[in-house]
N, C-alpha and C positions, 0 to 999 in steps of 0.2 A: 656122868665124866671118870677118869679113871687115871691113873699115874703109875706107870710101870716103868720096871729098870731092865731092860736085855743088854747083852753083851753080843755084838755086833762086831767080827774082824778084829779081836782082842780088845775094842774099844767100849767101856760102859756106854751106854745110851739110854736118857730118861726121855720116855715119850708121855705126854699128856693130852690125851682124847676127849673131846667135847661129841659126843656123837647124837644129842637129844636135839630135838628140833625145837625152833623159835614159838612161844605161845601168846605173843603179843605184838600189838605195832606191825609193819608192811612185813618184815622178815617172817612172820606167822604163816604168810601165805606159801612157803617152802614144806615140801613132804618129805626133805632129805638133809640134813644140817651133818657133817661128818670133819670136822676139826682136829686137826694134827699138829702136834709141835713136837719135834725131837732136837735134844741138846746132847752133844757128846765132844772132847777134845779134837780140835782141827788134826788131821793126819797132818804128822811131819812135825807139830808145833803142839804140844801137850799146855803151853800158856795160851794159846788162844782158844774159841771155840765155835765151834759148827753148829750152826743153828737152820735148821731145816722145819718147812712148814709148808703143811698142805690144809685147801678147805675144797669141798665137795659139797656142792647143793644141787636139789631137784625138784620139781615141781612145775607146773605151770606157768607159776610168776619166774623162774629162775632165768628164763633169759632177759624180762625186764630189768631184774635186779642185779645180773650179772653185773653192769659196767657202773653201777655205784659200788659195788661190794669190791670191784676190782681198785678200783681210784681210793678206797677206804684202805686197802690192803697195803698199796703201795705208799701212803701217809704213814700208815702203823710202822711200817718196816723201816723206814727212814729214822722214824721216831725211837724207835727201839735200837737200830746203829749207831745213832748220836745218844742216846742214855747208857747204851749195854760198855760202855768205855767205864764211866764211874760206878758198875756193881762190884762188889764183892766178889771174891772167889769162892767156892768151897772148900771147908777145910778137909784137911788128911783124912781119911777113915782110920777108926780108932783099931 
């Protein structure tokens, strides 16, 4: 896991990256797991948040697991959108 902060196009972007591989269960059949989530202020509206996410998987089992992972990611994205309205904002830096 890594958590980095970068400035891109003048905006602060926080990136969380999990590039380990699953060790147990059905996902352990994957040879590649690279999950990145990036959060930054939305362009033109700093009161809103831009969430970007990418998952790269690989291995012989990837084609068989992809449909289930895609469905879970769609459900997860819907839950994140619904819950995000209730989350507090980061405090201003000192």
